[in-house]
N, C-alpha and C positions, 0 to 999 in steps of 0.2 A: 400415707399410713405405712406401717412397717411391711416390708416386702418379705413376709414369712408365711408359712403354712403350718397351722396348728395340727399336730399329730399326737400319737399316744403320749401320755404323760410319763416322764421319768423324774418326777419331782420329789418322790418319797414323802409327800404330805407336808412339806414345810410351808407351803403357801407363798414362797418367795421366788419361785421359778428360776432357780439357779442353774438348771440344766436344760432349759427350754425357753422360748420367747414368752415375755410377759403378755397375757391376753389383751386384746384391744380394749375390752370393756373396763379394764382396770387401770388404764393409762391415766396419767396425772396432767393437770394444767401447768403452765410454766412457772407460776408464782410460787407454788409450794416447793417445787424443785429448786427454784433459785434460792429460796430460804435455806434449803439443805446445803447448797454450796457456799452461801454467805456464812452460814454457821461453821462450816469446815474451815473457811478462810480466817475467821476470827479465832486465832489461837495464840498461844504463848510465843511461838516462833515469830509470828508477824509482829507481836508487841515488842519483842526484844530486838528484832531487826529495825523497827522504826526508831526505837530509842537510840540505837547505834548510829542510824543515819542522821537523826536529829542532833547528835553530838559531834558528828563527823563531817557535816556539810551545812552550808547556808540553807535557809528555809526554802527558797525558790528551787534550788538544785535538788534538795532532797525530795521535794514534792514532784518535781519533774521526773526524777528517777523512778519514783514509785508509780506514777501514772503511766509512764511508758512501759515498764516492766509488767504492770497489771494488764494493760491493753494487749500486750503480746500473749500473755497467758490466756486472756479471754478468747482471742482468735484461735489459738491451738485447742483450747478446751471446746470451743464451738465445733470445730472440725471433727474432733474425736467423738463429741456427744451426738453429732449427726449420724455417724455410723451406728452408734448404740441404739438411737431411736429407730432407725430404718430396719435394723435386724431384730430388735427387741431382746438382744442377748448381752450377757456380761462380757467383759474384756477377755476373760479366760476362754469362754465359749467361742468368741469371735476368732481367736487364734487357731481353732481347729480348721477353719477355712484357709488359713495362711500357711500353717506349718504341718498340716496333716494330723490325723487322729492320735498317732503316737508322738509326733513332734510337739504337739500342743501340751502333752503332759509335762515335758521339760519346761516349756514356757510358763505353764500354770504353777509349777513348783517355785520358779523364780519369782513370779508375781506374789505368790503366797508367802514365801520367805521374806521378801522385802517388806510387805505389809505388816507381817507378824513382828519382824524385827523392829520396825519403826514404831509399832504399837508399844513394845517394851521400852524403847528409848523415851517416848513421850510420857509414859507412865512415870518413869524415873524423873523426868524433867518436872512433871506436875508434883511429885513428892518433894523434890528439893524446894520448890517455891512455897509449897504448902507448909512445909517444916519451918521455913523462915517466917511466914505469916503468923502461924500459931505461937511461935516463940515471942515475937515482937508485940502481938496484940494481947494475948492472954498469958504469956510467960509459961506456956505449956510446951514441954520438950518431949517429942515422940520421935522414934527412930524413922529413918527413911523407909525401912522395910514395912513399917505399919502403914505409912501413908501410901506406899506403892501397892500394898495388898488391897486397901480400901479403894483407892483410885482405879486399879485394874478391874476389880469386881464391878464397880460402878459403870465404867466404860463398856464393860463386857455385856451388861444387862440389856441394853438396847440392840446391840449387834446380834444377839441371840434371836431376837424376834423379826429381824430383817429390816427391809427398807421402810415399811410403813411405820414402824416404831421410831426409826431415825427421823422420819419426816415429822412425826408428832413432836419429838423432842425439839427439833429445830424451830417449828412454828411457835413454840412457847419460849424458847431460850433466846432467840434473836432479839425480840422486843426488850426482854429483861436486860440483856447485855448492852443494848443501845442506851437504855435508860441509865444504868449504873455508870457506863462509861461517859455518858453525857454530864452526869452529876460530877464526875471526877474532873472533867475539863472545865466546867463552870466554877467549881470550887478552886481549881488551880488559878484560873484567871482572876477570881475575886480576891484570892489570897496574895498572889505574887504580881498581879498585873500582866500586861501583855508586852512590855518593852523588851524583855529578854528573848521573845520569839524572833525579833528582827536582828538581834546582835550577831555580828560575824563570829565564826568559830575561831578558837585558838588552836595552834598546832597544824599538822599536816592534814589537808582535807581528803576525804575519800573520793577517788576519781569517779567521774560520771559513769564510765563503762563498768567499773567494778560494782557500783551501786545498783545499776540496772540488772546486772548479772545476779546479784544477791537477791533481788526481788523475784526474778524469774526462777532462780534455783529452789526457792522454798516450795513451790507447788508445781513444778514442771511434771513430776511423776504423777501428781494428782490429776493433771489434765489427761495423761495417757490412760488413767483408769476411769475416766468419766463415763464410759459406757455402763459401768456398774450402776450408775444413778440414772443415766439418760435413757436406758432401756425402758423406764417407766413413763417416758414422755408420751403424751397423747398424739403428737405429730412431730416431725422433724423440726418444724418451725419453733414449737414449744421448747424442744431440746436445745436448739441453737440459742434462742433468747435466754433461757434459764442458765445455760453454761456461761455465755458471755457476761451476763450481769453477775452471775455468781462469782466467777473467777476475777473479773475486772473490779467489781465493787467489793466483794468479800475479801479479796487479797489486799486491796488498797486501803479499806476502811480502817482497820486496826493499825496498820503501819502509819497511816497519816495521823491518826489520833495520838499514837505513841511518839511521833515526831514533835508534835505540839507540846505534849506533856513533858518530854525530856528537856526541851529547850526552856520551858517555863520553870521547871524544877531543877534544871542543871544537873541531872543525873540520868543514867541509862538503866537504872534499877526499877522496873515498873512496880514490883511488889512494894518496895519502900516508898515509891511515890504515892500510892494509895494510902499507905499507912501514915506517911507524913501529912497527908491532907485530912487525917482523922476519919478515913473511910475504911475501917478495918473489916466490917462485915461485908460491904460491897466488894472489897478485895478478895475475900473468900469466895463469894458468889461468882465474881468474874473469872477467877482462877479455875474454879470447878466447871462452870458451864462452857468456858472457852475451850478447855482441854477435853471435856466430855464429848462435845459436839464434833470435834475434829477426830479424836482418837477412836471413837466408836466406828467411824467409817473405815479406818485403817484395818480394824479387825473384821469388818464386814467384807472388805475386798479380799482379805486373806482367806476368809471362809469360802468366798466364791471361787478363788483359785484352787483351793484344795478340794472343793466339791467336784471339780472336773477330774481330779486325779483319783479320788476315792468315791467312785460313782455309786456304790451301794450303801454308803454311810449317810444318814440323815444330816442335813446341813446344820441343824441346831446342835447336834452332838459334836460336829467338826468345830463349830464356833466355841463351844464350851471347852473342849480340849486345847484348842489353839489359844484361847484367852487365858486359860490357866497356865499354860507353858510360858506365854509372854509375860504374864504377871509375876510368875516365879523368877524369871530372868531379871525383872526390875527389882523385886524383893531382895534378891541376893546381890544386887549391885552390878550384875554382869552387863547391864545396859551401857556402862561406861566404855566397855570394849567393843561395842557395836558401831561406834561412829564411823571409823574408817571403813568397816565392812559395809555399812549402809551407803557410803559414798560410792563404793565399787558397785553395789547392787543397783544403785540409781542409774549408772551407765549401762547396765544390762537391760533395765526396764524401758528406758526412754525410746530406744529404736523401735520397740514393738508398736508404739503409736504411730510413728512414721510409716511403718510397713503397712499396717491395716488401713490407714487413711489413704495412702497412695494407691493401694490395690483397689479399694472400693470406689474412690473418686475418679481415678484416671486409668485403671487397667481393666479389671473384669469384676463388676459388681454382681453379675449373674451367678457367680459361684457361691455367694452368700445366701444360700437357700437351705433353710433348716430341714426341709423334708428330706433332702438327700445327704444330710451330714454324716450319717453312719457309713455311707458308701465312698466317703473321701479316701484319698490315699493315706496310708499310714505315715508317710514322710514326704514332704514337699521341699526338695533341696534348694530351689531358688530362694525362697524366703529365709530358710535357715542360713544360707550363705550370706545374704544381705544382713541378717541379724549379727552374725559373727563379725563381718566386715565393719558394720557401723559401731559395734562395741569396741573393736580394736581402734577404730578411728578416734572414738571418744577418749580412750586411754592415752592416745598420743596428745590430746589437748588437755589432759588432766595433770595437774602439777604433781611432782613427787611429794611424798612417798607413795601416794595412792595410784599415780599413773606415770607415764614416761615424761611428760612435760616438754615435748618436742616443739610445739608451736601452739598458738592460740587463734581462735576465730571469734566466737561470741563471748568468751570468758566463762561460758556455762557448758561444761562438757556434756551434760544431759541434753541441752538444746542442740549442740553440735551433732549429737548422736541422732536426734529425732530428724533434723534436716537432712543429714547424710542418708539415713535410711529411707526417708520419703523420696528423695531425688533418685537414688540408685534403684529402689524398688519400682519406681515409675519407668525408668529407662529400661531396665532389664526385663521387667514385666511386659512392656510393649514389644520389645524385641522378640521375646520367647512366644508371645501371643501370636505375632505375625508368622513366625516360623511354624507354629502349631496349626 
């Protein structure tokens, strides 16, 4: 059970426990949490990645890359979720033990900005695909701004009410998504046959290392933020099980489906695949639910990060303000300029997971005690230095123009940053602990 002590509430009445541990009596079993992570993994990014892999690799190679990448994500997600379940705290709250009460404010702002920026980008992505679907199905032409506004408000609605609302959305949406996607696969095979699935690709194939890197890159930051969900786990075992299944299955399911669909239909445009199969309404439903279940979690993580910074502001109000800002960014098309920015922010976020997992698992888990959190130091230099060093290391492995591009390790700078931070935090932490 979580190694925390319940003390006076600082939760400002939201019922989501954003600034304190989730009470033991409210903890959830693994299945409902796994459905949340599976729902997060079924999104447009995974669909389009699968389509690209399907057109850029032979079937066995694309499936191998997807499975290997997803298993790696599952392992990292399980480690991060374990810490969340043991402490009962969000990612941003956990950083107070690592960086100090003042240092954690910087980290929480970075986490909040990343999640908020990604929410805006995903809303714009949703709007672009929805615009195509409405035009081709019903010959209705609406601006991207209109679809962005509607999508942003929709995705914001569940984030406002916290984890339990997200859980209910996932429980209902995952079966519907599986049904409609299953119908699409069955229709495609009935219409086009299966021979195209096995045909070799034309042109230059995607290298295996690159493909695995792409699979990992989609959700590596999501694994770092997994304590935001895992803090609701009944036991650490429930958290590990849910996270591994959620990231390994959730990430791979939609990608594998898209691989088969793209090969059968000979295109990487998933929206047009559904429409070509005469599945106009299912296309709309899949587009909406897939992006809703994923993006509401981005805003949820953003609100948890900003809740640590703005301690006197209710989380619901923070969520509404953050959601409106991110939605307006998408409405005015600013999300197009966020892509390079988000690549950079990803490099900043990933080391945080390596730092808190190494500290909890291998250095000093006794410090993760909520009862004494307000007596923490304001600044903890050791972790701050590791964070800066890991971020710089990741920039060295990031290709220009977003990074220096000096060398490559895993081909995923975010994964490089996570592993570097984990190893250095472990080594430096053990040395400093022995000296202390």
